[in-house]
Residue, then its C-alpha position, 0 to 999 in steps of 0.5 A: m400715398k400722395t398727400i398734400d405735402s407732395i404738392d406746391f400749391s402756390g398760385k393754384r386753386a385747390l378743390i377740397r372735398v371736406d366732410f362738413n356734415v355737422p349737426l345743427n340745432d333748430q336755430f341752425q347753430i353748429t352743435d359739434d364742430n369736430r369735423m370742421r376743425a379737423a379739416v383746418p390743417t389741410i386748408e391752412k397748408i394750401l393757403s400757406d403755400g400761396g394757394s386758394v381753396i374751394l371747399m365742397s361738402h354735403l350736409g344732411r340728406p336733402k330729398e328734392g333740391p335745395e332746403e334751407k335747413f341743409s344749406l352750408k351757408h349756416l357754417n360760413g360764419h363759424l368757418s371764418k372764425l376757425l380760419n381767421r379770415d373771411v370765407l366767401f360763399a357761393g349759393d350753388c356748387i356749380g353754374d355761373e356764380a360758382r365758376e365766376m367766384a372760383g375764377k376770381l379767387e386770389p391766393g389766401q382766399v377761401l370759397l365755400l360751395e353750397n351743398l353738393r346733395f342739392y343735386k341728385e347727380e352727386t350721389k349718382g356719381d354723375e360724370a357731367f356733374a363731376k366735370k363741372l366741379a372739376e372745372l373750378a380748380d387746378v388740383y383736387v384734394n380728398d379730405a373726407f374719409g367719412t364719405a370715401h366708401r361712396a362712389h359719389a361725384s365729389t368723392t370719386i368721379v371728379a378725381k379722373f379730371f385731375p390725372e396728375a393733380k390729385c392727392f389726399g388731405y391730412i385727414m385722409s392720409n392720417e386715417l389711412a396710415s392709422i388704420d394700416k397700423v392695426l391692419s398690417d403694421t402691427k406690434k404684438p400683442y394685438v387686442a381687438i375690442i368689438g362691441g355694439a348691438k349686433v353680430s350681423s353688422k360686425i361679421d366681416i370685420i371680425e373675420n378679417l381680424l381673425d388673421k391679425a389679432d392675438e386677443l379678441i374681446i367681445g362686448g355690447g349687445m352682440m355678446f349675448t348671441f355668443i353666450k346663447a350660442q354656447g348654451g347660456k341663458i340670456g333672459n330678455s337680452m338682445c340676441e340674433d338667433d339667425y347668427l348663433e351658428t355664425a358665432r359658433q363658427i367665429m369661436s371655432a375659427a379663433k380657437a383653431r388659429g390660436i386667438r384668445i376670444h374673451i366673452p364677458a362672464d358677468a353682466i349688469i342686468a336690468d328689469s327694463f331698458s331704462n336708466d330708472a330700471n332696477t339693476r343687479e349683477s349676474s352671471a352673463d350666461n344665467i340671466p333670469n327670464e324677465w331681465l336683460g343685460l345692458d353692460i358688462g360686469k366687474n369681473s369682466i371689466k377687470k379681466f378685459g382691462d388686464v388684457i388691454e393694458n398688456a397690448k401693443t396694438i389696440l383697435w376699439n370698435g363698439p361699446m361694451g354696454v348702453f353707455e348713453m345711460s349712466k347706470f350702464e356706462e361703467g363697462t365702456r368707460s373702464i375699457a376706454e380708461a384701460i386703452v388710455k393706460a395702455t397708450r401711455n405705456g407705448a401701445f398704438s390705439l385706434i378708436g373707430g365707429g360712431d358709438s366708440v367715438a361718441a363714448i371716448n368723447q363723452f368721457g373726455l379721453q379722446d386726446q389720450v389715445s393714439y387716433v380717433s377715426t372720423g370714418g364710421g361706415a368708411l372705417l368699417e368697410y376698410m377694416e373689412g378689407k374692402i377697397l374704398p372708391g374715394v381712396k382708389a380714385i386718388e391712388e390710380s394714376 
């Protein structure tokens, strides 16, 4: 894996693809700067070498060219504070202004380009557009794992213009190394916790894990598809009837391979999808008709916790219930706490997927696990065994 540690950036201009797709409020203030802070070590390494930095990113989904609410200029002030230096801003990502500003960069300076997606050529993977970006710098660094599954101009195509001068930044290299620990370099027992709403969105990752995990815990809304597939009564709970046979096949395949699959035996049920709903505990396979399951129950929490605390490798992708509502957060919180305990005892724990990351952050436990992925869709595709275009573009000589 070629990382920025293998390159001396002295006197070089580095074009870094970062993921600064951060949320902004109505006053264009950043409400979560995690992605920006994560990129700081890569930027500082290049600057400390005596290089200069050109940052490019997308923000939001602009439809027809430039839009004020999606301008990266709103990030410039905060980025300057994070880097403790003035960050220059180019009002375009290509063209005369960007080219002139990039050409005048001195060692230690940072230039932020305007939103890449103000050009449709970015998402189309246009080679001419990528070439214009490439002309700004001497070295290409991809540090945007969250977009590595997209064959866009700035994430993939641009790399071909740097055949001998391209590498991964720290975010990318740490993501890949951490994911590989739960895909190939695993210590036993290996526990995979898969939750979330739908079986359909997790089929590929579950099937890939059947060759790797020792224990598979199923939670979230998708658990009811598995329960119904076994003949259980799930009331008004979420269920994908088209995937009942798929659920049965997964359980059969797990049994045949000696993998223990854990499906909740009890649930917290409610008479409506609301934090104000009436709630009670119930057997997960005997829920009354007008009720729906919104979290796992106490017995399942205890059983799953015991399994997790004995693990040496842990993957968590997807919550156990509707953790956004305080009445239904206990299952997800307890899983997070069990993962923290296992991590303290020497397990490697990877948290990935938007909802799992949101949950671990909500509970303030993100610093007590081994690694929290920034990936989202890229993580899922990599876990499914797919080759990510942004990764392949760097690894190809």
